[in-house]
C-alpha positions as CSV (number, residue, x, y, z in Angstrom):
1,X,-9.4,21.9,18.8
2,X,-8.9,18.3,17.6
3,X,-5.5,16.8,18.5
4,X,-3.2,16.1,15.6
5,X,-2.6,12.4,14.7
6,X,0.5,10.7,16.0
7,X,3.5,11.2,13.7
8,X,3.4,7.5,12.7
9,X,0.1,5.6,12.7
10,X,-1.3,2.8,10.6
11,X,-4.7,3.9,9.1
12,X,-6.5,1.6,6.8
13,X,-9.9,0.1,5.7
14,X,-10.3,-3.1,7.7
15,X,-12.7,-5.4,9.4
16,X,-12.3,-8.3,11.8
17,X,-10.7,-10.6,9.2
18,X,-9.0,-8.4,6.5
19,X,-7.2,-5.2,5.9
20,X,-7.1,-3.4,2.5
21,X,-3.8,-2.5,0.9
22,X,-3.2,-0.9,-2.5
23,X,-0.8,-1.3,-5.4
24,X,-0.6,0.1,-8.9
25,X,0.2,-2.0,-11.9
26,X,0.2,-2.2,-15.7
27,X,-3.0,-3.4,-17.4
28,X,-1.4,-6.8,-18.1
29,X,-0.6,-7.5,-14.4
30,X,-3.9,-6.1,-13.2
31,X,-6.0,-8.1,-15.7
32,X,-4.1,-11.3,-14.8
33,X,-4.5,-10.7,-11.1
34,X,-8.2,-9.9,-11.4
35,X,-8.8,-13.0,-13.5
36,X,-6.9,-15.3,-11.1
37,X,-7.9,-13.7,-7.8
38,X,-4.2,-13.4,-7.0
39,X,-0.9,-12.4,-8.7
40,X,0.6,-15.0,-11.1
41,X,4.1,-15.1,-12.6
42,X,4.4,-14.1,-15.3
43,X,3.5,-11.3,-15.6
44,X,4.0,-10.6,-11.9
45,X,7.5,-10.9,-10.6
46,X,7.7,-13.1,-7.5
47,X,11.4,-12.5,-6.8
48,X,11.1,-8.7,-6.7
49,X,10.3,-6.7,-3.6
50,X,6.7,-5.5,-3.9
51,X,5.4,-2.5,-1.8
52,X,1.8,-2.5,-0.4
53,X,0.2,0.6,1.0
54,X,-2.8,0.8,3.3
55,X,-3.3,4.5,2.5
56,X,-5.5,5.2,-0.5
57,X,-4.3,8.8,-0.9
58,X,-0.7,7.8,-0.6
59,X,-1.3,5.3,-3.4
60,X,-2.9,8.1,-5.4
61,X,0.1,10.2,-4.9
62,X,2.5,7.4,-5.9
63,X,0.5,6.5,-9.0
64,X,-0.8,9.9,-10.0
65,X,-4.4,8.7,-9.7
66,X,-3.5,6.0,-12.2
67,X,-2.2,8.5,-14.8
68,X,1.5,8.6,-13.9
69,X,2.7,6.0,-16.4
70,X,1.6,2.7,-18.1
71,X,3.2,0.7,-15.3
72,X,0.9,2.2,-12.7
73,X,-2.3,2.7,-14.8
74,X,-4.4,0.4,-12.7
75,X,-5.0,0.8,-9.0
76,X,-5.8,-2.5,-7.3
77,X,-7.1,-3.0,-3.8
78,X,-6.2,-6.2,-2.1
79,X,-8.1,-7.3,1.0
80,X,-5.6,-9.5,2.8
81,X,-5.8,-11.5,6.0
82,X,-5.1,-9.6,9.2
83,X,-2.9,-12.6,10.2
84,X,-0.8,-12.0,7.1
85,X,-0.5,-8.3,7.7
86,X,0.5,-8.9,11.3
87,X,3.1,-11.5,10.1
88,X,4.6,-8.9,7.8
89,X,4.8,-6.3,10.6
90,X,6.4,-8.9,13.0
91,X,9.0,-9.9,10.4
92,X,10.1,-6.5,9.3
93,X,12.9,-4.1,9.7
94,X,13.1,-0.4,8.7
95,X,14.1,0.4,5.1
96,X,17.3,2.1,6.3
97,X,20.0,1.2,8.8
98,X,20.0,2.7,12.3
99,X,22.8,5.2,12.5
100,X,24.7,3.1,15.1
101,X,24.8,0.0,12.8
102,X,27.8,-1.2,10.9
103,X,27.4,-2.2,7.3
104,X,27.7,-5.9,8.4
105,X,25.1,-5.5,11.1
106,X,22.7,-3.9,8.6
107,X,23.2,-6.7,6.0
108,X,22.4,-9.3,8.7
109,X,19.3,-7.5,9.7
110,X,18.1,-7.3,6.1
111,X,18.9,-11.1,5.6
112,X,16.8,-11.9,8.8
113,X,13.9,-9.7,7.8
114,X,11.8,-10.6,4.8
115,X,9.8,-7.3,5.1
116,X,10.8,-3.6,5.0
117,X,8.9,-0.8,6.6
118,X,9.0,2.8,5.5
119,X,7.1,5.8,6.8
120,X,6.2,8.4,4.2
121,X,4.2,11.6,4.5
122,X,0.4,11.0,4.3
123,X,-1.3,13.0,1.5
124,X,-4.4,15.1,1.3
125,X,-6.9,15.2,-1.6
126,X,-4.5,17.6,-3.5
127,X,-1.8,15.0,-2.9
128,X,0.1,17.5,-0.8
129,X,2.1,16.1,2.2
130,X,0.7,16.2,5.6
131,X,2.5,16.4,8.9
132,X,2.0,12.7,9.8
133,X,3.2,9.6,8.1
134,X,1.7,6.5,6.6
135,X,3.2,3.1,6.4
136,X,4.5,1.4,3.3
137,X,5.4,-2.3,3.5
138,X,8.0,-3.8,1.2
139,X,7.5,-7.6,0.8
140,X,10.7,-9.5,0.0
141,X,10.7,-12.9,-1.7
142,X,9.4,-15.1,1.3
143,X,6.8,-12.5,2.1
144,X,5.7,-12.1,-1.5
145,X,5.1,-15.9,-1.7
146,X,2.9,-15.7,1.5
147,X,1.1,-12.6,0.1
148,X,0.3,-14.2,-3.2
149,X,-0.5,-17.7,-2.1
150,X,-2.0,-17.3,1.4
151,X,-3.0,-13.7,2.4
152,X,-5.0,-12.3,-0.5
153,X,-8.7,-12.8,0.0
154,X,-10.0,-10.5,-2.7
155,X,-8.7,-8.1,-5.4
156,X,-10.8,-5.1,-6.6
157,X,-9.9,-2.7,-9.4
158,X,-10.4,0.7,-7.8
159,X,-9.1,2.6,-10.9
160,X,-12.6,4.0,-11.8
161,X,-13.0,5.3,-8.2
162,X,-9.5,6.9,-8.4
163,X,-10.4,8.6,-11.6
164,X,-13.8,9.8,-10.3
165,X,-12.3,11.3,-7.2
166,X,-9.6,13.0,-9.2
167,X,-12.1,14.5,-11.6
168,X,-14.0,16.0,-8.6
169,X,-10.8,17.4,-7.2
170,X,-9.9,19.0,-10.5
171,X,-13.4,20.6,-10.5
172,X,-12.8,21.8,-7.0
173,X,-15.7,19.7,-5.6
174,X,-13.7,18.7,-2.5
175,X,-16.6,17.7,-0.3
176,X,-17.9,15.3,-3.0
177,X,-14.4,13.9,-3.5
178,X,-13.9,13.4,0.2
179,X,-17.2,11.6,0.5
180,X,-16.0,8.9,-1.9
181,X,-12.7,8.2,-0.1
182,X,-12.4,4.8,1.6
183,X,-13.1,5.1,5.3
184,X,-9.7,4.6,6.8
185,X,-9.4,4.4,10.5
186,X,-6.6,3.7,13.0
187,X,-5.6,0.0,12.7
188,X,-5.8,-2.1,15.8
């Protein structure tokens, strides 16, 4: 019997230099980002926290395979530098205060941390929750600037892939759908 994965573990598509993260956007933001090779403001909002997700299936859950709403119609894959990803992890805090923290302590932690980390249930092909969690990384203003201007190496529109996998799932062709998933492995 295979051991179950740790409760919290970063799984991603990565190589020696980059790690892939996903986001869902409107057509306007996606077209602009693909044309420029990064996000530009406008239409992208540089002052708003933006959440990146290394898990393809969690992104599919969040965006409904790109069918949830017009603001999430396009699924983009950003290959970012591993150095940037590591910086984000090193400069993060949880998305919620520790139970022992006062309101003032929590406000100070948030001011000192340009990145938020949240662990949400990983998803399967039916987008049902699994027992283990995947990381979501919220980039605040300083981190967004680094993400947009330093970390992004390549942007790919994976919306057609998302739609193809979903169509196979709807037809019950799970093995074919699974074969198309990005090969995510434990990040190290």
